[in-house]
C-alpha positions as CSV (number, residue, x, y, z in Angstrom):
1,M,10.2,-34.1,-5.0
2,D,10.9,-33.8,-8.5
3,N,12.9,-30.4,-9.5
4,S,9.9,-29.2,-11.7
5,L,7.3,-30.0,-9.2
6,L,9.5,-27.7,-6.7
7,V,9.5,-25.3,-9.8
8,S,5.8,-25.3,-10.3
9,L,5.0,-24.7,-6.4
10,S,7.3,-21.1,-6.0
11,Q,5.4,-19.8,-9.2
12,Q,2.0,-20.6,-7.4
13,L,2.7,-19.3,-4.2
14,A,3.8,-16.3,-6.1
15,A,0.9,-16.6,-8.1
16,Y,-1.2,-16.4,-4.8
17,R,1.1,-14.1,-3.3
18,A,0.0,-11.8,-6.1
19,M,-3.6,-12.2,-6.0
20,D,-3.5,-11.3,-2.0
21,V,-1.8,-8.1,-3.4
22,I,-4.6,-7.3,-5.7
23,A,-7.4,-7.7,-3.5
24,N,-6.0,-5.5,-1.1
25,N,-5.8,-3.0,-4.0
26,L,-9.5,-3.8,-4.9
27,A,-10.9,-3.5,-1.4
28,N,-9.2,-0.2,-0.6
29,A,-10.2,1.2,-4.4
30,S,-12.2,3.8,-2.1
31,T,-10.6,4.8,0.7
32,P,-8.9,8.0,0.6
33,G,-5.4,9.0,-0.1
34,F,-4.5,5.0,-0.5
35,K,-1.8,3.9,-2.7
36,R,-2.4,1.0,-4.9
37,E,0.7,-1.8,-4.6
38,A,2.5,-4.6,-6.7
39,A,4.0,-7.6,-5.7
40,K,7.9,-7.9,-6.5
41,F,9.1,-10.9,-7.6
42,E,12.7,-11.9,-8.6
43,E,14.8,-14.8,-10.3
44,F,16.4,-17.3,-7.8
45,I,19.0,-19.5,-9.2
46,T,20.4,-22.0,-7.6
47,R,22.2,-25.7,-8.6
48,M,21.1,-29.0,-7.7
49,R,22.6,-32.1,-7.2
50,P,24.2,-34.0,-10.6
51,A,21.6,-36.8,-11.7
52,E,22.9,-39.8,-12.8
53,G,25.0,-39.9,-16.0
54,Q,25.3,-35.6,-15.8
55,K,28.5,-34.2,-15.5
56,S,27.7,-31.0,-14.1
57,A,24.9,-29.5,-11.9
58,P,21.6,-28.7,-13.4
59,T,20.8,-25.3,-12.7
60,V,17.4,-24.5,-11.8
61,S,14.9,-21.2,-11.6
62,F,12.5,-20.5,-9.2
63,V,10.5,-17.7,-8.0
64,K,10.9,-15.5,-5.3
65,D,9.0,-13.2,-3.2
66,A,10.8,-9.9,-3.0
67,G,8.2,-7.6,-1.4
68,V,5.8,-5.3,-2.6
69,M,6.2,-1.6,-4.1
70,R,3.9,0.9,-3.8
71,D,2.9,3.5,-6.5
72,S,2.7,6.8,-4.7
73,S,1.6,8.8,-7.8
74,Q,-1.1,11.6,-7.0
75,G,-4.9,10.5,-6.5
76,N,-7.7,12.4,-8.1
77,V,-8.8,15.0,-5.7
78,E,-12.4,14.9,-5.6
79,L,-14.7,17.8,-3.8
80,T,-16.6,16.8,-0.5
81,G,-17.8,20.6,1.2
82,A,-17.0,18.7,4.3
83,P,-14.7,21.5,5.9
84,Y,-12.9,19.5,8.3
85,D,-11.7,17.1,4.9
86,I,-8.2,18.3,3.5
87,A,-6.5,16.3,0.3
88,I,-2.9,17.1,-0.1
89,T,-1.9,18.0,-3.5
90,G,2.0,16.9,-4.3
91,K,4.1,15.5,-2.1
92,G,3.7,15.4,1.7
93,Y,1.9,13.7,4.3
94,F,-0.1,14.5,7.4
95,A,1.5,13.6,11.0
96,V,-1.1,12.1,13.2
97,Q,0.1,11.1,16.6
98,T,-0.9,7.5,17.5
99,A,-0.3,5.9,21.1
100,A,2.6,4.0,19.2
101,G,4.2,7.6,18.2
102,M,4.1,9.8,15.5
103,R,2.2,7.8,12.1
104,Y,1.7,9.8,8.7
105,T,-0.7,9.2,6.5
106,R,-2.6,10.7,3.1
107,D,-6.0,10.4,4.5
108,G,-7.2,13.7,4.8
109,H,-11.1,12.7,6.1
110,F,-10.4,14.7,9.2
111,S,-13.2,15.8,12.1
112,L,-13.5,17.5,15.8
113,D,-13.7,15.1,18.6
114,A,-15.4,16.0,21.7
115,S,-13.0,18.5,23.4
116,G,-12.5,20.0,19.7
117,N,-9.6,18.4,18.3
118,L,-9.0,18.1,14.8
119,V,-8.4,14.1,14.4
120,T,-8.6,10.9,12.0
121,S,-11.4,8.7,11.4
122,Q,-9.6,6.4,14.1
123,G,-9.8,9.1,16.2
124,Y,-5.9,10.0,16.5
125,Q,-5.3,14.0,16.6
126,V,-4.1,15.7,13.6
127,Q,-0.5,17.3,14.3
128,G,-0.2,21.1,13.3
129,D,3.4,22.7,13.8
130,G,2.9,23.5,17.1
131,G,1.2,20.6,18.7
132,A,-2.7,18.8,18.5
133,I,-5.1,21.4,16.7
134,T,-7.8,22.3,19.1
135,I,-10.7,24.8,17.7
136,T,-13.9,25.6,19.7
137,P,-17.1,26.4,18.8
138,N,-16.3,29.7,19.5
139,D,-14.2,30.4,16.5
140,G,-16.7,30.7,13.8
141,D,-16.6,29.7,10.6
142,I,-12.7,27.9,9.7
143,S,-10.5,28.8,6.7
144,I,-7.8,26.5,5.6
145,G,-5.4,28.5,3.4
146,P,-3.0,26.3,0.9
147,D,0.0,26.2,2.8
148,G,-2.3,24.5,5.8
149,T,-2.6,27.7,7.6
150,I,-5.8,27.1,10.3
151,S,-7.6,30.4,10.2
152,S,-11.2,32.1,11.3
153,V,-13.0,35.4,11.2
154,V,-15.1,36.1,14.5
155,N,-16.8,39.2,14.5
156,G,-14.6,40.8,11.6
157,V,-11.6,40.0,13.6
158,G,-9.4,37.6,12.2
159,N,-7.8,34.5,14.3
160,L,-4.6,32.2,13.3
161,L,-5.9,28.6,15.3
162,G,-2.4,26.9,13.9
163,K,-1.1,25.3,10.7
164,L,-1.0,22.2,9.5
165,K,2.0,20.0,9.6
166,V,2.8,18.2,6.4
167,V,6.1,16.2,5.9
168,D,8.2,14.6,3.6
169,F,11.1,11.7,3.8
170,A,13.9,11.6,1.5
171,D,12.7,7.5,0.6
172,S,9.0,7.4,0.6
173,S,8.6,3.8,-0.5
174,A,10.8,3.1,2.5
175,L,7.7,4.1,4.8
176,K,6.3,1.3,6.5
177,K,2.4,0.5,6.1
178,E,0.8,0.2,10.2
179,G,-2.6,-0.4,9.2
180,A,-5.4,2.2,9.3
181,N,-4.1,4.1,6.6
182,L,-0.8,5.0,8.3
183,Y,2.8,4.6,8.1
184,S,5.7,4.7,9.8
185,T,9.2,5.2,9.7
186,G,12.7,5.5,11.2
187,Q,13.3,8.4,8.8
188,T,13.8,12.3,9.8
189,P,10.7,14.2,8.6
190,T,11.5,17.3,6.4
191,A,9.4,20.7,5.5
192,P,8.3,19.6,1.4
193,A,9.7,22.1,-0.6
194,A,6.3,23.6,-1.5
195,V,3.1,22.4,0.6
196,S,-0.4,23.0,-1.1
197,V,-3.5,21.2,0.6
198,R,-7.0,22.2,-0.4
199,Q,-10.3,22.2,1.8
200,G,-13.2,20.5,1.4
201,A,-11.7,17.8,-0.4
202,L,-10.2,14.2,-0.3
203,E,-7.4,12.7,-2.3
204,A,-8.8,9.7,-4.0
205,S,-7.2,6.4,-3.9
206,N,-5.1,6.1,-6.7
207,V,-6.3,2.2,-7.9
208,Q,-8.2,1.7,-10.8
209,P,-10.3,-1.3,-10.8
210,V,-10.1,-2.2,-14.6
211,I,-6.3,-2.9,-14.7
212,E,-6.7,-4.6,-11.1
213,I,-9.3,-7.1,-12.7
214,S,-7.1,-7.4,-15.7
215,H,-3.8,-8.3,-13.5
216,M,-6.6,-10.5,-11.4
217,I,-7.4,-12.6,-14.8
218,E,-3.6,-12.5,-15.8
219,V,-2.8,-13.9,-12.4
220,M,-5.6,-16.6,-12.5
221,R,-4.1,-17.8,-16.6
222,A,-0.8,-17.7,-15.3
223,Y,-1.9,-20.1,-12.1
224,E,-3.9,-22.6,-14.0
225,A,-1.1,-22.7,-16.4
226,T,1.2,-23.7,-13.7
227,A,-1.3,-26.3,-12.1
228,T,-1.9,-27.9,-15.4
229,L,2.0,-28.3,-16.2
230,A,2.5,-29.7,-12.6
231,K,-0.2,-32.2,-13.2
232,S,0.9,-33.6,-16.0
233,Q,4.0,-34.2,-14.4
234,E,2.3,-35.9,-11.7
235,D,0.4,-38.3,-14.3
236,L,4.1,-38.7,-16.2
237,M,5.3,-40.2,-13.2
238,R,2.6,-41.8,-11.6
239,Q,2.8,-44.0,-15.5
240,A,6.2,-44.5,-14.7
241,I,5.7,-46.2,-11.6
242,E,2.5,-48.0,-12.8
243,K,5.0,-49.5,-15.3
244,L,7.8,-50.0,-13.7
245,G,5.4,-52.2,-11.0
246,Q,4.0,-54.5,-13.9
247,M,7.3,-55.5,-14.8
248,P,8.5,-58.6,-13.8
249,A,11.1,-59.3,-11.2
């Protein structure tokens, strides 16, 4: 295959990958705690076999998929009034126990299951400093302090029910997505320098739809330009073959 077609193909694959990431961002624009992502690409330079008459091997530049970058910036904190909606402001992740092990999330849309355990939307138990957090109907009105302390007042007597386990990591960009807005990592979790949570609120996704749509338009234009270039190259090759076929033997 001609080098120009190979280069065009690498660019088209890169555009397809970028469009897939943008579409995922837009699909999660209303997902609490979701962090937008951007496709990352690198230039891959290789030497090709010299053509007839060339003294040195030419270099060809391709587009290489280098993974995805995550934007960990804070999303807007939106008030919901729900007693078990909790937003983290600043650094940190909620610890969640799943069948596959400990996972971490910024999505604080929690509720109580039939056993009174504080759980995520998928039913995974939210962890406190002492394990799962259990709240019973007899505990009365629940209050969650800025440091994650969960307490209640019954008949004028205050009760400490637990404390949310909020952790941080040396390299948050290395967290691996596991679906359901959860992350996994082999890093050792550490306690943030300062924990700040807000009851009755959720951290919104940091995706800005207008910006994502503008990026989508840019990717579409780049793809169309590359497709046009590839078609022009194919037309030139076809015309060359037709002319060669018309030459007398």
